[in-house]
Each structure stands twice: as C-alpha cells, then as structure tokens.
Backbone bond lengths (Angstrom), bond angles and torsions (degrees), N, CA, C in turn:
res aa  C-N    CA-C-N  psi(-1)  N-CA   C-N-CA  omega(-1)  CA-C   N-CA-C  phi
1 K - - - 1.455 - - 1.530 108.41 -
2 E 1.321 115.70 131.32 1.459 120.66 177.99 1.525 109.43 -97.64
3 T 1.310 115.08 143.86 1.462 120.84 -178.66 1.515 109.01 -125.76
4 A 1.302 115.30 139.71 1.472 120.21 177.08 1.519 108.66 -121.51
5 Y 1.294 115.81 142.09 1.454 122.12 175.70 1.521 108.29 -115.25
6 V 1.299 115.68 143.40 1.463 120.34 179.77 1.523 108.37 -110.30
7 F 1.300 116.07 127.46 1.455 122.20 176.09 1.516 108.27 -115.99
8 C 1.299 116.00 136.84 1.464 120.91 -179.86 1.521 109.41 -120.81
9 C 1.285 115.08 149.77 1.456 121.19 176.95 1.516 108.00 -136.59
10 D 1.308 116.45 127.84 1.458 120.86 177.66 1.517 109.31 -97.92
11 K 1.293 115.91 132.64 1.468 121.76 173.73 1.515 106.11 -125.25
12 V 1.290 115.83 115.62 1.453 120.89 179.86 1.522 108.29 -95.84
13 L 1.321 116.15 125.86 1.457 120.44 175.56 1.519 108.36 -86.31
14 S 1.294 115.90 127.59 1.458 122.24 179.62 1.519 109.65 -82.33
15 Y 1.319 116.05 160.07 1.465 119.46 175.07 1.529 110.83 -64.12
16 E 1.321 116.36 -17.42 1.465 120.24 178.96 1.529 112.65 -84.39
17 D 1.337 117.16 -13.90 1.461 119.84 178.63 1.527 109.42 -70.35
18 P 1.307 117.39 142.65 1.468 119.46 -177.51 1.527 111.90 -68.48
19 S 1.323 115.72 142.51 1.461 119.99 174.91 1.523 108.68 -72.88
20 G 1.316 115.19 161.47 1.461 118.85 178.76 1.514 111.50 140.74
21 D 1.314 115.40 -167.21 1.459 122.18 -178.79 1.529 109.82 -87.62
22 Y 1.329 115.54 132.27 1.462 122.24 177.83 1.525 108.78 -119.68
23 R 1.320 115.81 149.34 1.459 122.07 179.07 1.520 108.76 -123.56
24 T 1.329 116.64 135.48 1.460 121.55 174.39 1.525 108.69 -116.70
25 L 1.305 115.51 141.40 1.465 122.53 175.59 1.524 107.88 -126.23
26 V 1.338 116.63 131.93 1.466 120.81 177.00 1.524 108.67 -131.18
27 F 1.323 114.66 154.53 1.459 119.86 175.98 1.519 108.54 -150.82
28 A 1.306 115.62 163.18 1.464 122.26 176.28 1.525 108.29 -111.36
29 Q 1.321 114.78 158.75 1.462 119.97 178.96 1.520 107.72 -137.00
30 D 1.328 116.61 130.86 1.457 119.28 179.81 1.531 111.01 -84.69
31 K 1.331 115.84 179.94 1.471 119.55 -175.70 1.524 112.96 -67.80
32 N 1.328 117.09 -12.61 1.465 121.37 175.81 1.523 112.09 -96.50
33 A 1.325 116.13 12.12 1.467 123.57 178.81 1.530 112.77 65.57
34 V 1.331 115.97 28.86 1.466 120.64 176.17 1.529 107.84 -93.02
35 D 1.326 115.49 125.96 1.463 120.73 -177.93 1.522 111.51 -83.45
36 S 1.328 115.16 146.18 1.462 121.14 173.12 1.523 109.35 -81.56
37 N 1.313 115.64 177.95 1.457 120.08 170.67 1.526 108.91 -67.17
38 Y 1.302 116.34 152.00 1.456 120.58 178.02 1.525 110.30 -77.26
39 L 1.314 115.64 140.44 1.458 121.85 169.94 1.520 106.65 -105.04
40 E 1.304 116.44 134.49 1.466 121.09 -174.71 1.521 109.83 -118.78
41 N 1.318 115.65 141.81 1.456 122.06 175.24 1.521 107.83 -138.94
42 N 1.310 116.13 144.96 1.463 122.00 177.97 1.519 109.23 -123.48
43 F 1.318 116.11 144.48 1.462 119.88 174.10 1.516 109.06 -147.30
44 K 1.317 115.10 158.46 1.461 121.52 -179.34 1.530 108.41 -106.48
45 Y 1.322 116.15 122.82 1.465 122.87 175.74 1.525 106.63 -92.16
46 L 1.332 116.00 109.84 1.460 121.33 -173.36 1.520 111.56 -81.34
47 D 1.325 115.50 144.86 1.464 119.61 176.41 1.526 109.15 -80.81
48 L 1.309 115.68 151.25 1.453 122.38 -177.44 1.518 107.87 -147.05
49 T 1.308 115.66 133.41 1.458 120.28 175.71 1.523 107.87 -100.57
50 A 1.316 116.46 124.50 1.460 121.27 -179.84 1.520 108.47 -141.62
51 F 1.315 115.57 148.34 1.455 120.02 176.31 1.515 108.74 -153.39
52 E 1.301 115.44 160.16 1.458 121.92 -179.45 1.518 108.41 -109.81
53 V 1.324 115.63 134.65 1.461 121.13 -179.67 1.521 108.06 -120.75
54 D 1.311 116.14 130.56 1.461 121.51 178.95 1.523 108.11 -118.07
55 F 1.332 116.53 93.38 1.457 120.90 -177.63 1.527 112.97 -78.77
56 T 1.311 119.17 -5.52 1.464 120.18 178.59 1.522 111.13 -74.21
57 K 1.322 117.82 -16.94 1.464 121.60 -179.47 1.530 112.97 -91.81
58 V 1.340 117.94 -4.30 1.463 121.77 -178.29 1.523 109.46 -85.16
59 N 1.328 116.52 128.54 1.461 120.91 176.30 1.527 107.77 -90.36
60 Y 1.334 116.35 108.87 1.460 121.07 -177.32 1.533 112.33 -87.54
61 G 1.317 118.13 -7.27 1.467 120.08 -177.59 1.523 110.63 71.65
62 D 1.334 116.38 -155.20 1.467 120.57 178.13 1.523 109.29 -77.91
63 V 1.306 116.28 124.23 1.463 121.88 179.44 1.516 108.31 -116.72
64 K 1.346 116.25 128.41 1.466 121.49 178.76 1.515 108.16 -116.85
65 L 1.315 115.85 136.03 1.448 122.38 -177.32 1.523 111.14 -77.74
66 N 1.328 118.18 133.89 1.471 125.45 174.54 1.526 113.44 56.11
67 T 1.309 118.84 43.46 1.476 119.64 177.28 1.502 110.79 -118.20
C-alpha cells in the first residue's frame, strides 16, 4: 500500500511586496530522498492604491446648509 502526505505552506504577500509576475516551484520527495519533477505555476500580483481617510478629525468651522 502506498501512502501520500500533503504538506502546505502559506506565503502571505504584504502590501509592501512589489507587484508583478511571481513564479512558484514545488516538488515531492520520497522516503529515499528522491525528488520528483518540479511543478511550476505563475501568477500576477496586481498593484493597488489604497488609503485611509478620517474625516472626523477635520475642523470644518461654521457650516451653513444651502447658502
């Protein structure tokens, strides 16, 4: 009977990481330390502009409606 184990690894891309094309390579290794062929995947990490605005800190002074 053959048994397979699945290992996962999470890699979180930070907003500070550069946008662009990324490549991942994975392989398996048997109990005799023999490596499998590499599997390759590519993905594009898109750039995004985001900012936080806090309008509760803005002093608007006297505001009159419809004037």
